[in-house]
N, C-alpha and C positions, 0 to 999 in steps of 0.2 A: 365439850372441850375439856382438856386436861390442863392443869396448871402445876408448876413445880418451881422450886428455887432456881434462879438463873445465875450463871457466871457473868461477872461484869464484862461489858464490851466497851462502853464509853460512859463517862459521867461528866460533869455538868452544870454550871449555872452562872449566868451573868445577871447583875442587878440593875434595876432601874427604879425610879421613885416618883413622888408627887404629893401635893396637898391642895386644899380648896376652901371655899367660903361656906362650908356646911359644918354642922356639928354632929358628933357621933350619937347614935341611938344605942339601945341596949344590946342588940344581937348583931352588931356589925352593920346595922342599917344607918342611913343618913337621913336626918330630918332637914328638909330644905324648903324654903319659901315658895318654890315653884309648885303651885297647886295641882296642875295637871301634867307635870313632868316627872320623869324618873331620875333620881340621883341616888346611887348606892355606893357605899364604901365600907369595906370590911376593916374594922379597927382591932380585931382580936390579936393580931401578931405583933404589931408595933405601936399600938395605942393611938394611931391616927388613921384616917381613911386611906386605904391602900388596896385597890383591886384593879387588875388589868386583864386584858385578853378575854372578853366575855363570849360565851357560847350558850345558847338557849335551846331547850328541847321541851316539847309537850309530852308528858308521860304520866299515865295513871291519873288523869284528871287534874293535873296541876302543871305549872311551868317550873322547870328547873334550870337554873343558871350555874354553869361551871366557869370558874375564873381563876386567874393566877393570884397567889398571895405571897408576900416576900418572906425571906428568912426571919425567924425571931431574932430580936436583938440579943447579943451575947449568948447565942445558942451554940450547942456542941452536938456531936454525933450526927444522926440523919435528920438534920434540921435546916435544909436549904429551902429553896422555893417550893411551893406546894400548890394544891388545887382546892379552892373553897367551893362550897355548894350553898346556894340560896334558893328559896321557893317563893312563888307568887301565884295569886289567883287572877291578877289583872294586868300583868306586865309593867306595872308602875310601882307598886308597893312590894318590896322584897324583904325577906327575913332569912338570915343565915341559919342553916340547919346542920352544918358540919363541914368537914374537910376530909380529903382522901389522904390517909397517912402513908408515909413511905414504908415499903415492905422489902423491896429487892435491892441488891447491891447497886444496880444501875440507877436507882433513885436516890442514892445516899447523899449526893450533893445537891439534889433538887430535881423537880420535874414540874412542868407547867404548860401554859398555852393550850388548853384543852379544846378539842373539836369533837363532835359526836353525831350519832344518828340513832334512831329507834328502828329496830327491825323486829317485827312480831312483838313479843313481850319483853324484849331485852334492849338495854342501852349499850351501844358500843362506843367506847371513849377512845379517842386517839390523842396522844400527848407526846411530849418530847423530854428526853434528857436535855440538860441545858448547862452551859458554862464550861464546856470542854473543847472549845474551838471546833475544828473540823470533825470531831467524833460525835457531835450531837446527832441524835437519830430519833425516829418516830417509834413510839410504843403503842400497844393496844391493850385494853382491858374491857371487861363487860360486867353488867350488873342487871339483876332483875328487880331491884328496889330503888335504883338511882343513887344509892349512898354507899353500899358495900360492893367493891369491885374485885373481880378475879383477874389476875394478870395472865396475859398470853404467854405460854411457855416458850414461844419462839422469839420473844422480845430481845432486841429491838426489831420491829417488823420491816423497817425500810430505811435505807440511806442511798443516795444516788451514786452512780459510777460515771465514768467518762471524764475526759479532759476539759470539759466546759464548766465544771463546778469543783468545789473544794472537798466534796464528800460529805458535807453536812446536810441535815434536814431538820427544819423546825416549822412551827406554825401549821400544823396539819389540818386539812379540811377534806373530809371524805363525803362524797355525794353520789347518789345513784341517778344516773341519767343515761339515756340512749342504751338501755339494757346492760349497763356495766357500772362498776364503781370507779370513780376517779379519785385519786389521792393527790391533792395539790399541796405543795409545801414550798417554803422559802429555803434557799441555799445561798451560797456566795460564789463569786468568781474565784478561780484558783489562787489569785493573790489576796483573797479575803477582803477586797476593798469595796465590792458592790453587791448588794443584796438583790437576788433575782428569784423568779418563781418557776418551778418545774412541775411535772405531772407523771404519775404512774397509774396503771389501771389494773383491775381485777374483775373476773367474770361474775355474773349474777350468781348469788348463792354462795359466794366465797366465804371462807371462815375468817378472813383477814389476817391469817398467819403469814409469816415471812415469805413462804413459797408461793403465795397467791399473786404477788405483785410483779408486774412487768413494766419497765420504764417505757413510756409511750412516745418519748421524743429524745433525741440525742443533743438537745439544746434547750435553753430556757423558753418557756411559753410566754413570759412577760418580763420586760426589762425596763429600767428607768429611762425615759426619753425627754421629759419636759422639765423645765427649771424647778417647778414646785416639787418634783419627785426626788431631787437631789441624786444620791447614789443608792437609792433603796426603793424597791417595791417588795412588799411582804404581806402577811396576814390575808391570804386569799379566802374569800367566802362566796359560795356559788349558789344560785337559785335558777331554776329552769321555768320558762313560760313558753309553751308551744315548742317550736323548733329551736328556740334560742336559749342559750345558757348565758347568764349574766354574772360576772365576777366583780364583787366589790373588794377593793384592795387598798392597802395603806401605801402612801408614797412619802419618802424621806424618813430618816431616822428619827427616833423619839425627840420631841421638843425642838425640832429644827425649822418649822413645826411639822409634825406628821399630820397629813390630811388624807382624805379618802377619795379615790377615783373609781370609775366603772369601766369595764370592758365587756364585749359580747363575743360569742362564738357559737357555731352550729355543731362542731364536732368535739368541742372541749379541749382542743389542742392548738388550733390557730385562732388567736384572739385579736380583736380590734378595739382599741380604746375609743370610748364614745365621746371624749372631749379632751382638749389639751389643758383644761382647767379642773380643779377639784370638784367633785360632786358635793362633798361636805367639807367646808373649810374650818380652820381653827377660829375661835371667837375673837371678838374685839378685846382690847385692853380692859381690864377690870371685870371680865366675864370668867366663869368657872373653867372654860376650855381655851383660854387665851394661848396656852403653850402648845396645845394640839387637840385635834379630834382624830383619833387613830384607832388602829387594830379593829376593823369592822367585823361584825357578824350579821349577815342578812338572814332574818328569821321569818318563815312563812307560818303564820298561826293557823289553827283550825278555822275553817271558813274562808281562808285565802288572803287575809290581810298580811302585808309585809311590814316588818319593822327593822330598822337599822340600829343595832347595838354598837356602841363604841366607847372608848376610854378618853379621858381628858384630864387636864389639870391646869392650874394657873400659877404654878410656882416652880416650873422647870424640874419636876419630878420628885418633890419631897413627899407628895401623896398623889393618889389617883382616884378618880370617881368613874363610875359607869353610868351611862345614860342610853336612851333610845329615841328615835324619831320615826314617825310613820312614813313609809315610802308609798307614793302613789304612782300608777302606771298609766301612760297615755300613748296608745299606739306603739307599744314596745319600748317606750322611753321612760325611765324612772325619774321621779321628781319628788321634792320635799314639799311641794304645794299641791293641793287638791285640784 
């Protein structure tokens, strides 16, 4: 694939925040009393734990986690939201190893909320411009070492059309199921009031460039319905077992509280919510995730175990931590208990 400097199409960024009952370690890690639990917060940009939107991949013998990091305080130039990178050998202890620096004009105000997949010897990362209203769009980059990324010359690769949405696309999730690639994304209704989820598809072997994607539905595939979802469903993350695809999604806007639900589908387009209650709720008062358990990523590790990564905070967004929980499966039904 070729890469080149791009002309700006849309740019980008809306802020959110959080803080917690942990203390920072040396490389953006969090030291936390939970002996067998994961708590991670990158402190490098604002001096307090602040990491959002986790996505984990297994690559070259290690786990890599990509996540959103906030703008540096009092920054200027191309210093908006960014993407941090951490590594782990056990999915519990994480060390920050770097971040993806902005390179293109469409990243100048920030880029974040990474999703990705491994194909052969390459990581394909999908992320968004952010903070420019209905011009936010999905971008693509690739890497053979997990740290240094080459941008797709056709960026941004996707934004929806049609009168059912506002033209915006964020929270990209690309998965290979049913012999095709599905690109799930969050958008909003035309009046920008309600967050909804849409889908596009690309054929097997696609380069992921802009001309590969076809909108698979002329309406949202998931919308808020239940009281706990408020006016928002977002952050779709999908895993397939047998003939069923399972989508873990966030309901409600940040700190309202955002919580996590699950839906299932056989074709990736028609989805049925598995409960009218959250799969993972926010925590009780005085717990680290009292304000939310949000923005899920369902990760299937080598060997088949599944882990639900998510973000949370206890201070209404002054800082954010990332954590995970093991997900067990019983006759096609996910559970947080064995």
